[in-house]
GULOZA-821712 format. One record per residue (C-alpha): residue in one letter; x negated, y, z; chain. Coordinates in Angstrom, 1 decimal. Layout:
N
<atom type="A" xx="X" yy="Y" zz="Z" mol="A"/>
...
END
This chain:
210
<atom type="X" xx="56.5" yy="24.9" zz="-36.7" mol="A"/>
<atom type="X" xx="57.4" yy="28.4" zz="-38.0" mol="A"/>
<atom type="X" xx="60.7" yy="29.0" zz="-40.1" mol="A"/>
<atom type="X" xx="60.0" yy="29.8" zz="-43.8" mol="A"/>
<atom type="X" xx="60.8" yy="33.3" zz="-44.7" mol="A"/>
<atom type="X" xx="60.3" yy="35.5" zz="-47.9" mol="A"/>
<atom type="X" xx="58.8" yy="39.0" zz="-48.4" mol="A"/>
<atom type="X" xx="58.9" yy="40.5" zz="-52.0" mol="A"/>
<atom type="X" xx="59.3" yy="36.8" zz="-53.2" mol="A"/>
<atom type="X" xx="56.3" yy="35.3" zz="-51.6" mol="A"/>
<atom type="X" xx="56.4" yy="32.7" zz="-49.2" mol="A"/>
<atom type="X" xx="54.5" yy="34.1" zz="-46.1" mol="A"/>
<atom type="X" xx="55.1" yy="30.8" zz="-43.6" mol="A"/>
<atom type="X" xx="54.6" yy="27.4" zz="-44.9" mol="A"/>
<atom type="X" xx="54.8" yy="23.9" zz="-43.8" mol="A"/>
<atom type="X" xx="51.2" yy="22.5" zz="-43.4" mol="A"/>
<atom type="X" xx="49.4" yy="19.4" zz="-42.4" mol="A"/>
<atom type="X" xx="48.7" yy="21.3" zz="-38.9" mol="A"/>
<atom type="X" xx="45.1" yy="19.8" zz="-38.6" mol="A"/>
<atom type="X" xx="43.4" yy="22.1" zz="-41.3" mol="A"/>
<atom type="X" xx="46.1" yy="24.6" zz="-41.8" mol="A"/>
<atom type="X" xx="46.1" yy="23.5" zz="-45.5" mol="A"/>
<atom type="X" xx="48.4" yy="25.6" zz="-47.6" mol="A"/>
<atom type="X" xx="46.3" yy="25.5" zz="-50.9" mol="A"/>
<atom type="X" xx="46.2" yy="23.0" zz="-53.7" mol="A"/>
<atom type="X" xx="44.3" yy="19.6" zz="-52.5" mol="A"/>
<atom type="X" xx="41.2" yy="18.5" zz="-55.1" mol="A"/>
<atom type="X" xx="41.9" yy="15.3" zz="-57.0" mol="A"/>
<atom type="X" xx="40.0" yy="12.4" zz="-56.3" mol="A"/>
<atom type="X" xx="38.3" yy="11.5" zz="-59.6" mol="A"/>
<atom type="X" xx="40.4" yy="11.9" zz="-62.8" mol="A"/>
<atom type="X" xx="44.2" yy="12.8" zz="-63.0" mol="A"/>
<atom type="X" xx="46.4" yy="9.7" zz="-64.0" mol="A"/>
<atom type="X" xx="50.0" yy="10.3" zz="-65.2" mol="A"/>
<atom type="X" xx="52.7" yy="8.1" zz="-66.4" mol="A"/>
<atom type="X" xx="54.5" yy="8.7" zz="-69.5" mol="A"/>
<atom type="X" xx="56.9" yy="6.2" zz="-71.3" mol="A"/>
<atom type="X" xx="55.8" yy="3.0" zz="-70.3" mol="A"/>
<atom type="X" xx="52.2" yy="4.2" zz="-70.3" mol="A"/>
<atom type="X" xx="49.5" yy="5.5" zz="-67.8" mol="A"/>
<atom type="X" xx="47.0" yy="8.0" zz="-68.9" mol="A"/>
<atom type="X" xx="43.8" yy="9.3" zz="-67.4" mol="A"/>
<atom type="X" xx="42.3" yy="12.7" zz="-68.1" mol="A"/>
<atom type="X" xx="43.7" yy="15.8" zz="-69.7" mol="A"/>
<atom type="X" xx="44.0" yy="17.0" zz="-73.2" mol="A"/>
<atom type="X" xx="41.6" yy="15.2" zz="-76.1" mol="A"/>
<atom type="X" xx="39.9" yy="13.6" zz="-73.3" mol="A"/>
<atom type="X" xx="42.9" yy="11.9" zz="-72.1" mol="A"/>
<atom type="X" xx="42.8" yy="7.9" zz="-72.3" mol="A"/>
<atom type="X" xx="45.2" yy="5.1" zz="-71.9" mol="A"/>
<atom type="X" xx="44.7" yy="2.8" zz="-68.9" mol="A"/>
<atom type="X" xx="46.2" yy="-0.4" zz="-69.6" mol="A"/>
<atom type="X" xx="49.1" yy="-1.9" zz="-67.6" mol="A"/>
<atom type="X" xx="47.8" yy="-4.9" zz="-65.4" mol="A"/>
<atom type="X" xx="44.6" yy="-2.7" zz="-64.6" mol="A"/>
<atom type="X" xx="43.9" yy="-3.3" zz="-60.8" mol="A"/>
<atom type="X" xx="43.2" yy="-0.8" zz="-58.1" mol="A"/>
<atom type="X" xx="42.5" yy="-0.5" zz="-54.3" mol="A"/>
<atom type="X" xx="44.9" yy="2.4" zz="-52.9" mol="A"/>
<atom type="X" xx="43.0" yy="4.5" zz="-50.6" mol="A"/>
<atom type="X" xx="45.5" yy="7.2" zz="-49.7" mol="A"/>
<atom type="X" xx="49.0" yy="8.1" zz="-50.5" mol="A"/>
<atom type="X" xx="50.2" yy="11.9" zz="-50.3" mol="A"/>
<atom type="X" xx="53.7" yy="13.8" zz="-50.5" mol="A"/>
<atom type="X" xx="54.3" yy="17.2" zz="-50.6" mol="A"/>
<atom type="X" xx="56.1" yy="20.0" zz="-52.5" mol="A"/>
<atom type="X" xx="54.0" yy="22.0" zz="-55.0" mol="A"/>
<atom type="X" xx="54.6" yy="25.8" zz="-55.7" mol="A"/>
<atom type="X" xx="53.8" yy="26.3" zz="-59.2" mol="A"/>
<atom type="X" xx="52.8" yy="29.9" zz="-60.4" mol="A"/>
<atom type="X" xx="51.4" yy="31.1" zz="-63.8" mol="A"/>
<atom type="X" xx="51.0" yy="27.6" zz="-64.9" mol="A"/>
<atom type="X" xx="48.8" yy="26.7" zz="-61.6" mol="A"/>
<atom type="X" xx="49.5" yy="25.5" zz="-58.3" mol="A"/>
<atom type="X" xx="49.8" yy="28.1" zz="-55.6" mol="A"/>
<atom type="X" xx="50.5" yy="26.6" zz="-52.5" mol="A"/>
<atom type="X" xx="51.8" yy="23.3" zz="-51.0" mol="A"/>
<atom type="X" xx="54.0" yy="22.2" zz="-48.4" mol="A"/>
<atom type="X" xx="53.9" yy="18.9" zz="-46.4" mol="A"/>
<atom type="X" xx="55.4" yy="17.2" zz="-43.6" mol="A"/>
<atom type="X" xx="54.8" yy="18.3" zz="-40.2" mol="A"/>
<atom type="X" xx="55.5" yy="16.3" zz="-37.1" mol="A"/>
<atom type="X" xx="57.2" yy="14.0" zz="-39.2" mol="A"/>
<atom type="X" xx="59.5" yy="16.2" zz="-40.6" mol="A"/>
<atom type="X" xx="59.4" yy="16.7" zz="-44.4" mol="A"/>
<atom type="X" xx="60.4" yy="20.0" zz="-45.7" mol="A"/>
<atom type="X" xx="63.9" yy="20.3" zz="-47.5" mol="A"/>
<atom type="X" xx="64.1" yy="22.4" zz="-50.7" mol="A"/>
<atom type="X" xx="66.1" yy="25.1" zz="-49.0" mol="A"/>
<atom type="X" xx="63.5" yy="25.4" zz="-46.4" mol="A"/>
<atom type="X" xx="60.9" yy="26.6" zz="-48.7" mol="A"/>
<atom type="X" xx="62.1" yy="29.8" zz="-50.2" mol="A"/>
<atom type="X" xx="62.2" yy="31.0" zz="-53.8" mol="A"/>
<atom type="X" xx="65.8" yy="30.0" zz="-54.1" mol="A"/>
<atom type="X" xx="67.1" yy="32.8" zz="-56.3" mol="A"/>
<atom type="X" xx="67.5" yy="30.7" zz="-59.8" mol="A"/>
<atom type="X" xx="67.7" yy="34.3" zz="-61.7" mol="A"/>
<atom type="X" xx="64.0" yy="34.8" zz="-60.7" mol="A"/>
<atom type="X" xx="62.6" yy="31.4" zz="-61.8" mol="A"/>
<atom type="X" xx="60.8" yy="31.3" zz="-64.9" mol="A"/>
<atom type="X" xx="62.3" yy="29.4" zz="-68.0" mol="A"/>
<atom type="X" xx="61.5" yy="25.7" zz="-68.4" mol="A"/>
<atom type="X" xx="62.8" yy="22.9" zz="-70.9" mol="A"/>
<atom type="X" xx="65.5" yy="24.2" zz="-73.0" mol="A"/>
<atom type="X" xx="65.1" yy="27.7" zz="-71.7" mol="A"/>
<atom type="X" xx="66.9" yy="26.9" zz="-68.4" mol="A"/>
<atom type="X" xx="65.5" yy="28.2" zz="-64.9" mol="A"/>
<atom type="X" xx="62.9" yy="25.9" zz="-63.7" mol="A"/>
<atom type="X" xx="62.4" yy="25.5" zz="-60.0" mol="A"/>
<atom type="X" xx="58.9" yy="26.5" zz="-59.0" mol="A"/>
<atom type="X" xx="58.7" yy="23.9" zz="-56.2" mol="A"/>
<atom type="X" xx="58.0" yy="20.7" zz="-57.5" mol="A"/>
<atom type="X" xx="58.5" yy="17.6" zz="-55.0" mol="A"/>
<atom type="X" xx="55.5" yy="15.4" zz="-55.6" mol="A"/>
<atom type="X" xx="53.5" yy="12.3" zz="-54.9" mol="A"/>
<atom type="X" xx="49.8" yy="11.5" zz="-55.0" mol="A"/>
<atom type="X" xx="47.9" yy="8.4" zz="-54.9" mol="A"/>
<atom type="X" xx="44.1" yy="7.8" zz="-54.7" mol="A"/>
<atom type="X" xx="42.8" yy="5.0" zz="-56.5" mol="A"/>
<atom type="X" xx="39.6" yy="3.0" zz="-56.6" mol="A"/>
<atom type="X" xx="39.5" yy="0.9" zz="-60.0" mol="A"/>
<atom type="X" xx="38.6" yy="-2.6" zz="-58.6" mol="A"/>
<atom type="X" xx="36.3" yy="-3.6" zz="-61.6" mol="A"/>
<atom type="X" xx="33.9" yy="-0.5" zz="-61.5" mol="A"/>
<atom type="X" xx="35.0" yy="1.6" zz="-58.5" mol="A"/>
<atom type="X" xx="36.0" yy="4.7" zz="-60.7" mol="A"/>
<atom type="X" xx="38.1" yy="6.9" zz="-58.7" mol="A"/>
<atom type="X" xx="41.6" yy="8.2" zz="-60.0" mol="A"/>
<atom type="X" xx="44.5" yy="10.4" zz="-58.7" mol="A"/>
<atom type="X" xx="47.9" yy="9.3" zz="-59.8" mol="A"/>
<atom type="X" xx="50.2" yy="12.3" zz="-59.8" mol="A"/>
<atom type="X" xx="54.1" yy="12.0" zz="-60.4" mol="A"/>
<atom type="X" xx="57.1" yy="14.3" zz="-59.5" mol="A"/>
<atom type="X" xx="59.7" yy="12.5" zz="-61.6" mol="A"/>
<atom type="X" xx="62.3" yy="10.6" zz="-59.2" mol="A"/>
<atom type="X" xx="61.1" yy="7.1" zz="-60.6" mol="A"/>
<atom type="X" xx="57.7" yy="7.9" zz="-60.1" mol="A"/>
<atom type="X" xx="58.6" yy="9.1" zz="-56.3" mol="A"/>
<atom type="X" xx="60.4" yy="6.1" zz="-55.7" mol="A"/>
<atom type="X" xx="57.4" yy="3.9" zz="-56.8" mol="A"/>
<atom type="X" xx="55.0" yy="5.8" zz="-54.5" mol="A"/>
<atom type="X" xx="57.6" yy="5.7" zz="-51.5" mol="A"/>
<atom type="X" xx="58.0" yy="2.2" zz="-51.9" mol="A"/>
<atom type="X" xx="54.1" yy="1.6" zz="-51.7" mol="A"/>
<atom type="X" xx="53.9" yy="4.0" zz="-48.6" mol="A"/>
<atom type="X" xx="56.2" yy="2.2" zz="-46.7" mol="A"/>
<atom type="X" xx="54.6" yy="-1.3" zz="-47.4" mol="A"/>
<atom type="X" xx="51.2" yy="0.3" zz="-46.5" mol="A"/>
<atom type="X" xx="52.8" yy="1.4" zz="-43.1" mol="A"/>
<atom type="X" xx="54.4" yy="-2.1" zz="-42.5" mol="A"/>
<atom type="X" xx="51.4" yy="-4.1" zz="-43.3" mol="A"/>
<atom type="X" xx="49.2" yy="-2.0" zz="-41.1" mol="A"/>
<atom type="X" xx="51.2" yy="-2.3" zz="-38.1" mol="A"/>
<atom type="X" xx="50.4" yy="-6.1" zz="-38.4" mol="A"/>
<atom type="X" xx="46.6" yy="-5.4" zz="-39.1" mol="A"/>
<atom type="X" xx="45.6" yy="-2.1" zz="-39.2" mol="A"/>
<atom type="X" xx="43.0" yy="-0.7" zz="-42.0" mol="A"/>
<atom type="X" xx="44.0" yy="-3.0" zz="-44.6" mol="A"/>
<atom type="X" xx="44.6" yy="-1.3" zz="-48.1" mol="A"/>
<atom type="X" xx="46.8" yy="-2.7" zz="-50.9" mol="A"/>
<atom type="X" xx="45.3" yy="-4.0" zz="-54.3" mol="A"/>
<atom type="X" xx="47.8" yy="-3.1" zz="-57.0" mol="A"/>
<atom type="X" xx="48.2" yy="-3.5" zz="-60.7" mol="A"/>
<atom type="X" xx="49.5" yy="-0.8" zz="-63.0" mol="A"/>
<atom type="X" xx="53.1" yy="-1.9" zz="-64.4" mol="A"/>
<atom type="X" xx="56.3" yy="-0.6" zz="-65.4" mol="A"/>
<atom type="X" xx="60.2" yy="-1.3" zz="-65.2" mol="A"/>
<atom type="X" xx="63.5" yy="0.1" zz="-66.6" mol="A"/>
<atom type="X" xx="65.3" yy="2.5" zz="-65.0" mol="A"/>
<atom type="X" xx="69.1" yy="3.4" zz="-65.8" mol="A"/>
<atom type="X" xx="69.8" yy="6.8" zz="-66.0" mol="A"/>
<atom type="X" xx="72.7" yy="9.2" zz="-67.2" mol="A"/>
<atom type="X" xx="70.6" yy="9.6" zz="-70.5" mol="A"/>
<atom type="X" xx="70.1" yy="6.1" zz="-70.9" mol="A"/>
<atom type="X" xx="67.5" yy="3.4" zz="-70.1" mol="A"/>
<atom type="X" xx="64.0" yy="4.8" zz="-69.4" mol="A"/>
<atom type="X" xx="60.9" yy="3.6" zz="-67.8" mol="A"/>
<atom type="X" xx="59.5" yy="4.2" zz="-64.5" mol="A"/>
<atom type="X" xx="55.9" yy="3.2" zz="-63.0" mol="A"/>
<atom type="X" xx="55.6" yy="0.3" zz="-60.7" mol="A"/>
<atom type="X" xx="52.6" yy="0.0" zz="-58.4" mol="A"/>
<atom type="X" xx="52.8" yy="-3.6" zz="-57.9" mol="A"/>
<atom type="X" xx="51.1" yy="-5.0" zz="-54.8" mol="A"/>
<atom type="X" xx="48.9" yy="-8.1" zz="-55.5" mol="A"/>
<atom type="X" xx="47.1" yy="-8.5" zz="-52.2" mol="A"/>
<atom type="X" xx="45.3" yy="-6.6" zz="-49.2" mol="A"/>
<atom type="X" xx="41.6" yy="-5.6" zz="-48.8" mol="A"/>
<atom type="X" xx="40.2" yy="-5.4" zz="-45.3" mol="A"/>
<atom type="X" xx="37.0" yy="-3.5" zz="-44.2" mol="A"/>
<atom type="X" xx="35.4" yy="-7.0" zz="-43.1" mol="A"/>
<atom type="X" xx="35.6" yy="-8.1" zz="-46.7" mol="A"/>
<atom type="X" xx="32.5" yy="-7.9" zz="-48.4" mol="A"/>
<atom type="X" xx="33.9" yy="-7.3" zz="-52.0" mol="A"/>
<atom type="X" xx="37.1" yy="-5.5" zz="-53.4" mol="A"/>
<atom type="X" xx="38.4" yy="-8.4" zz="-55.1" mol="A"/>
<atom type="X" xx="40.7" yy="-11.0" zz="-53.6" mol="A"/>
<atom type="X" xx="40.0" yy="-14.7" zz="-53.7" mol="A"/>
<atom type="X" xx="40.8" yy="-16.2" zz="-57.3" mol="A"/>
<atom type="X" xx="44.6" yy="-17.6" zz="-56.8" mol="A"/>
<atom type="X" xx="47.8" yy="-16.9" zz="-58.2" mol="A"/>
<atom type="X" xx="48.4" yy="-13.6" zz="-56.1" mol="A"/>
<atom type="X" xx="51.7" yy="-12.8" zz="-57.9" mol="A"/>
<atom type="X" xx="53.5" yy="-15.8" zz="-56.4" mol="A"/>
<atom type="X" xx="51.4" yy="-16.0" zz="-53.1" mol="A"/>
<atom type="X" xx="52.5" yy="-14.1" zz="-50.1" mol="A"/>
<atom type="X" xx="49.6" yy="-12.9" zz="-47.8" mol="A"/>
<atom type="X" xx="49.8" yy="-14.2" zz="-44.2" mol="A"/>
<atom type="X" xx="49.4" yy="-10.5" zz="-42.4" mol="A"/>
<atom type="X" xx="49.7" yy="-12.0" zz="-38.9" mol="A"/>
<atom type="X" xx="46.3" yy="-13.9" zz="-38.6" mol="A"/>
END
């Protein structure tokens, strides 16, 4: 793994997946989905629509990485290599005087610690990618990822079935909302449909040892 160095303000060595040598933005799967103040939205601009809380999805992939923003676009990404997730100081561009202004005119870090979740809506198989870089959003995705890892230790290749939700989060600026990707059950390749049996999955705990 190479050290990260800078020449002329540009990162010239970057953490990548190691398999494809990826250091450019990854394409979104389906429509972009974001969370804003207790609501989930899909699409951008005038085409943005609300996705109601309680909508169910199958999660097909979870991704974590740093995104380098330049000129309003994602220029590069940095992801874990051999289990090491890069720390901010390892990525370069640490001179705050060179950062572009952000909210309130304060310098804005060009590197953004981000998470993405590839989702397939259960009812019609429409694809979305949920993207977040907030602390609450990252925590929700990281909790989902750990659950996926634990479940697949017991039975490989199963995918979580989730519903969109939100929960309150206490901050220095008062109570805010954060996304909650609530796991309802698990889908496995041998199943003929995405939907789990019609029972109260909010109360039942699936037996993953069978």
